[in-house]
C-alpha positions as CSV (number, residue, x, y, z in Angstrom):
1,M,-15.5,90.7,115.2
2,Y,-16.3,90.1,118.6
3,G,-13.3,90.2,120.9
4,D,-12.1,87.0,122.1
5,P,-11.6,83.6,120.4
6,Y,-13.8,81.9,122.7
7,H,-16.9,83.9,121.6
8,Q,-15.8,83.6,117.8
9,Q,-16.8,80.0,117.6
10,Y,-20.4,81.0,118.2
11,L,-20.6,83.7,115.8
12,H,-21.5,81.4,112.7
13,K,-24.0,79.5,114.7
14,E,-26.4,82.4,115.7
15,P,-25.8,85.3,113.4
16,R,-29.2,86.5,113.7
17,R,-28.6,86.9,117.4
18,L,-25.9,89.7,116.7
19,L,-26.7,93.5,116.7
20,Q,-25.9,95.1,113.4
21,H,-24.1,98.3,114.6
22,R,-20.5,98.7,115.4
23,P,-19.8,100.3,118.8
24,P,-16.6,102.8,118.7
25,N,-14.1,100.1,119.3
26,G,-15.1,98.3,116.0
27,M,-16.2,95.0,117.7
28,T,-19.6,93.6,117.0
29,C,-21.7,93.1,120.0
30,P,-23.5,89.9,120.8
31,A,-27.3,90.3,121.2
32,G,-28.7,90.5,124.5
33,V,-31.0,93.5,123.2
34,A,-32.3,92.5,119.9
35,K,-35.1,94.2,117.9
36,A,-38.4,92.7,118.8
37,D,-39.0,91.3,115.1
38,D,-35.9,89.2,115.7
39,W,-37.9,86.6,117.9
40,V,-39.7,83.7,116.4
41,V,-43.2,83.4,117.4
42,P,-45.7,80.7,116.5
43,E,-48.7,81.5,114.3
44,R,-51.0,80.0,116.9
45,L,-50.6,78.7,120.3
46,D,-52.6,75.5,119.6
47,L,-49.8,74.5,117.2
48,L,-47.5,73.9,120.4
49,H,-47.5,70.1,121.1
50,G,-44.2,69.4,122.5
51,P,-43.5,67.0,125.4
52,T,-44.9,67.7,128.9
53,S,-43.0,65.1,130.9
54,G,-39.8,63.0,130.8
55,V,-36.3,64.2,129.8
56,V,-35.7,66.2,126.8
57,Q,-32.3,66.9,125.0
58,L,-32.2,70.3,123.0
59,P,-30.3,70.3,120.0
60,I,-27.1,72.2,119.9
61,H,-28.7,75.2,117.9
62,L,-31.1,75.7,121.0
63,D,-28.7,75.1,123.7
64,W,-25.0,74.8,123.5
65,S,-24.3,75.2,127.2
66,G,-23.3,71.5,127.8
67,Q,-26.4,71.0,130.0
68,S,-28.9,70.7,127.3
69,Q,-30.9,67.7,129.1
70,Y,-34.1,68.9,130.9
71,D,-36.2,66.9,133.2
72,L,-39.8,68.2,132.5
73,D,-40.9,66.7,135.6
74,S,-38.7,69.2,137.6
75,P,-40.7,72.5,137.9
76,G,-37.3,74.5,137.7
77,R,-35.9,72.6,134.8
78,I,-39.2,72.9,132.7
79,I,-39.0,76.6,133.0
80,D,-35.5,76.6,131.9
81,L,-36.3,74.8,128.8
82,Y,-39.1,77.2,128.0
83,Q,-37.0,80.1,128.4
84,T,-34.3,78.8,126.4
85,V,-36.5,77.7,123.5
86,I,-38.2,80.8,123.4
87,N,-35.2,82.8,123.5
88,E,-33.2,80.7,120.9
89,A,-35.8,79.5,118.4
90,A,-34.6,79.7,114.9
91,T,-37.8,78.5,113.4
92,P,-41.7,78.0,114.4
93,S,-40.8,74.3,114.2
94,D,-38.5,74.7,117.2
95,L,-41.3,76.1,119.1
96,H,-43.8,73.3,118.0
97,T,-41.3,70.6,118.9
98,Y,-40.4,71.6,122.3
99,L,-43.1,73.8,123.7
100,D,-46.7,72.9,124.9
101,H,-49.7,75.3,124.7
102,A,-51.3,74.4,128.3
103,V,-47.9,74.3,129.9
104,L,-46.8,77.6,128.3
105,L,-49.9,79.1,129.8
106,R,-49.3,77.6,133.3
107,M,-45.5,78.7,133.4
108,W,-45.8,82.0,131.6
109,S,-45.7,84.4,134.5
110,Y,-43.0,82.4,136.2
111,M,-40.4,82.7,133.2
112,W,-37.7,85.4,133.0
113,L,-37.7,86.6,129.5
114,P,-36.3,89.8,127.9
115,Q,-38.9,92.6,127.9
116,A,-38.9,92.6,124.0
117,V,-39.5,88.8,123.9
118,R,-42.3,89.0,126.3
119,R,-43.8,92.0,124.6
120,T,-43.7,90.3,121.2
121,W,-45.3,87.2,122.4
122,E,-48.0,89.1,124.4
123,E,-48.9,91.4,121.6
124,R,-49.4,88.3,119.5
125,F,-51.3,86.2,122.1
126,P,-53.5,88.3,124.3
127,E,-54.0,85.2,126.6
128,L,-50.4,85.4,127.7
129,A,-50.8,89.2,128.6
130,A,-53.8,88.1,130.6
131,V,-51.9,85.6,132.7
132,S,-49.0,88.3,133.1
133,R,-51.6,90.8,134.4
134,S,-53.4,88.3,136.6
135,A,-50.0,87.2,138.2
136,T,-48.9,91.0,138.9
137,A,-52.4,91.6,140.3
138,A,-52.1,88.8,142.9
């Protein structure tokens, strides 16, 4: 069981995000480093038809921070939304609903993502790997 009562409230909401091993102290660690196959990835990028402007309110299973409204017309907030959805998506439908193919390609190199997540997406979609390569070459 994860240590303090504050974190206990989240364990039932996102159990797939927990590492399955027990550290020496007997506590379960929250995931920050999950296996690559724990990430939801769409079958095809052209299935991503989410909004590209306006204000989006993410459901609590994607963003429980209390600041789950994202103004997509603000460059920083659209990147925040994409990072949140990619990291927290429970189903491909979450990705289809909130991400857009063209915006994802345009923003890919600007997003901070855990290495396992980025690698999973780039292995599935070579066009994302090409965006990363061109950004590092510039």
